[in-house]
N, CA and C of each residue as an Amber inpcrd file, in Angstrom:
protein
   195
 -10.8440000   5.9440000 -16.1180000  -9.8380000   6.1510000 -15.0890000
 -10.0910000   7.4970000 -14.4060000  -9.7430000   7.5370000 -13.1570000
  -9.8730000   8.7860000 -12.3940000  -8.7100000   9.7230000 -12.7270000
  -8.8770000  10.9820000 -12.3580000  -7.8840000  12.0090000 -12.6820000
  -6.4810000  11.6370000 -12.1880000  -6.3860000  11.1880000 -10.9410000
  -5.0680000  10.8470000 -10.3820000  -4.4920000   9.5920000 -11.0350000
  -5.3520000   8.6980000 -11.5310000  -4.8680000   7.5200000 -12.2390000
  -4.3110000   7.8990000 -13.6070000  -4.9470000   8.8440000 -14.2470000
  -4.4560000   9.3320000 -15.5460000  -3.0980000   9.9960000 -15.3680000
  -2.9400000  10.7700000 -14.2940000  -1.6420000  11.3900000 -14.0150000
  -0.5720000  10.3200000 -13.7850000  -0.9200000   9.2590000 -13.0720000
   0.0200000   8.1520000 -12.8560000   0.3920000   7.4720000 -14.1600000
  -0.5960000   7.2960000 -15.0390000  -0.3440000   6.7030000 -16.3580000
   0.6150000   7.5780000 -17.1680000   0.3720000   8.8920000 -17.1710000
   1.2780000   9.8000000 -17.8960000   2.6790000   9.7960000 -17.2890000
   2.7570000   9.6410000 -15.9730000   4.0560000   9.5330000 -15.3150000
   4.7980000   8.3010000 -15.8160000   4.1010000   7.1630000 -15.9100000
   4.7290000   5.9420000 -16.4260000   5.1440000   6.1120000 -17.8820000
   4.3130000   6.7620000 -18.6850000   4.6670000   6.9990000 -20.0900000
   5.9160000   7.8820000 -20.1920000   5.9800000   8.9060000 -19.3390000
   7.1380000   9.7940000 -19.3090000   8.3990000   9.0000000 -18.9830000
   8.3250000   8.1560000 -17.9620000   9.4800000   7.3330000 -17.5930000
   9.9040000   6.4400000 -18.7530000   8.9470000   5.8410000 -19.4250000
   9.2560000   4.9420000 -20.5320000   9.8860000   5.7010000 -21.7020000
   9.3230000   6.8490000 -22.0530000   9.8360000   7.6290000 -23.1880000
  11.2930000   8.0310000 -22.9950000  11.6700000   8.3650000 -21.7700000
  13.0320000   8.8120000 -21.4940000  13.9220000   7.7050000 -20.9360000
  13.4100000   6.4650000 -21.0140000  14.1630000   5.2770000 -20.6060000
  14.6150000   5.3360000 -19.1370000  13.7250000   5.8730000 -18.2880000
  13.9630000   5.8730000 -16.8490000  13.2560000   4.6700000 -16.2350000
  13.6940000   4.2670000 -15.0730000  13.0070000   3.2400000 -14.3010000
  12.2200000   3.9310000 -13.1970000  11.1520000   3.3100000 -12.7690000
  10.3680000   3.9200000 -11.7080000   9.3890000   2.9430000 -11.1070000
   8.7940000   3.3580000 -10.0300000   7.8380000   2.5280000  -9.3020000
   6.6240000   3.3780000  -8.9640000   5.4460000   2.8010000  -9.1830000
   4.2270000   3.4370000  -8.6840000   4.0000000   2.9080000  -7.2760000
   3.9930000   3.7820000  -6.3190000   3.7790000   3.3550000  -4.9350000
   2.8430000   4.3560000  -4.2640000   1.6990000   3.8620000  -3.8120000
   0.7540000   4.6960000  -3.0870000  -0.0900000   3.7930000  -2.1990000
  -1.1340000   4.3410000  -1.6530000  -2.0080000   3.5490000  -0.7920000
  -2.6930000   2.4480000  -1.5980000  -3.1050000   1.4140000  -0.9140000
  -3.8140000   0.3210000  -1.5870000  -5.1460000   0.8260000  -2.1410000
  -5.4970000   0.3170000  -3.3100000  -6.8040000   0.6110000  -3.8730000
  -6.8980000   1.8690000  -4.7040000  -5.7640000   2.4610000  -5.0600000
  -5.8190000   3.6850000  -5.8520000  -5.6060000   3.4530000  -7.3460000
  -5.4920000   2.2050000  -7.7660000  -5.5050000   1.9140000  -9.1950000
  -4.1700000   1.7290000  -9.8790000  -3.1680000   1.2680000  -9.1470000
  -1.8580000   1.0340000  -9.7850000  -1.9700000  -0.0150000 -10.8850000
  -2.8030000  -1.0230000 -10.6690000  -2.9750000  -2.0730000 -11.6740000
  -3.5860000  -1.5000000 -12.9470000  -4.5990000  -0.6660000 -12.8060000
  -5.2500000  -0.0500000 -13.9710000  -4.2630000   0.8170000 -14.7390000
  -3.4550000   1.5880000 -14.0300000  -2.4710000   2.4530000 -14.6740000
  -1.4370000   1.6220000 -15.4330000  -1.0130000   0.5340000 -14.8310000
  -0.0210000  -0.3380000 -15.4570000  -0.5910000  -1.0270000 -16.6900000
  -1.8140000  -1.5150000 -16.5980000  -2.4510000  -2.1460000 -17.7540000
  -2.6280000  -1.1370000 -18.8810000  -3.0010000   0.0880000 -18.5480000
  -3.1420000   1.1320000 -19.5750000  -1.8120000   1.3780000 -20.2770000
  -0.7250000   1.4090000 -19.5260000   0.5960000   1.5960000 -20.1310000
   0.9450000   0.4280000 -21.0420000   0.7390000  -0.7870000 -20.5640000
   1.0650000  -1.9730000 -21.3640000   0.2540000  -1.9780000 -22.6630000
  -1.0300000  -1.6670000 -22.5740000  -1.8660000  -1.6470000 -23.7820000
  -1.4350000  -0.5630000 -24.7560000  -1.0350000   0.6030000 -24.2320000
  -0.5900000   1.6750000 -25.1280000   0.7160000   1.3010000 -25.8230000
   1.6120000   0.6250000 -25.1120000   2.8690000   0.1930000 -25.7240000
   2.6180000  -0.9130000 -26.7460000   1.7170000  -1.8150000 -26.4080000
   1.3840000  -2.9070000 -27.3280000   0.7440000  -2.3570000 -28.5970000
  -0.1000000  -1.3590000 -28.4430000  -0.7790000  -0.7390000 -29.5810000
   0.2250000  -0.0870000 -30.5360000   1.3040000   0.4520000 -29.9820000
   2.3440000   1.0900000 -30.7960000   3.3940000   0.0910000 -31.2650000
   3.1980000  -1.1820000 -30.9560000   4.1210000  -2.2650000 -31.3430000
   5.5410000  -2.0180000 -30.8510000   5.6560000  -1.4680000 -29.6640000
   6.9780000  -1.2450000 -29.0830000   7.3860000  -2.4490000 -28.2560000
   8.6750000  -2.7120000 -28.2200000   9.1810000  -3.7700000 -27.3640000
   9.3530000  -3.2070000 -25.9630000   9.0110000  -4.0120000 -24.9780000
   9.1610000  -3.5730000 -23.6010000   9.3120000  -4.7800000 -22.6980000
   9.8700000  -4.5560000 -21.5530000  10.0890000  -5.5950000 -20.5570000
   9.2230000  -5.2830000 -19.3380000   8.5490000  -6.3020000 -18.8480000
   7.7220000  -6.1350000 -17.6550000   8.2760000  -7.0440000 -16.5660000
   8.5630000  -6.4560000 -15.4250000   9.0090000  -7.2230000 -14.2690000
   7.9720000  -7.0210000 -13.1740000   7.4480000  -8.1080000 -12.6710000
   6.4270000  -8.0380000 -11.6340000   6.9430000  -8.7020000 -10.3660000
   6.8500000  -7.9800000  -9.2730000   7.2370000  -8.5120000  -7.9690000
   5.9850000  -8.7150000  -7.1400000   5.8650000  -9.8920000  -6.5660000
   4.7240000 -10.2020000  -5.7130000   5.2540000 -10.7680000  -4.4060000
   4.7440000 -10.2640000  -3.3120000   5.1730000 -10.7430000  -1.9990000
   4.6320000 -12.1450000  -1.7470000   5.4600000 -12.9940000  -1.1700000
   5.0370000 -14.3610000  -0.8770000   3.8710000 -14.3950000   0.1100000
   3.7880000 -13.4230000   0.9940000   2.6920000 -13.4100000   1.9590000
   1.3420000 -13.1870000   1.2680000   1.3660000 -12.6400000   0.0630000
   0.1330000 -12.4630000  -0.7080000  -0.2130000 -13.7420000  -1.4600000
   0.7960000 -14.4130000  -1.9920000   0.5720000 -15.6290000  -2.7640000
   0.1200000 -16.7730000  -1.8620000   0.6870000 -16.8700000  -0.6720000
   0.3710000 -17.9630000   0.2520000  -1.1160000 -18.1860000   0.4680000
  -1.8790000 -17.1650000   0.8690000  -3.3250000 -17.3540000   1.0960000
  -4.1090000 -17.6960000  -0.1700000  -3.5500000 -17.4220000  -1.3440000
  -4.2660000 -17.6890000  -2.5890000  -4.2470000 -19.1710000  -2.9640000
  -3.3180000 -19.9270000  -2.3920000  -3.2080000 -21.3480000  -2.7470000
  -4.3540000 -22.1560000  -2.1950000
């Protein structure tokens, strides 16, 4: 992961530890998916329970069909 992606991952971990909600929002292609997967894997590794909510725009799903 790149330096800014690691910072985003630590930001997500911070939010999770203190039971805050948050959103990663930046330009396309900066690795939000990688940061999110890293968080999920770290939580899974620690056997913690967590809830994942994923929002996908219909305009993105439409062309994939």
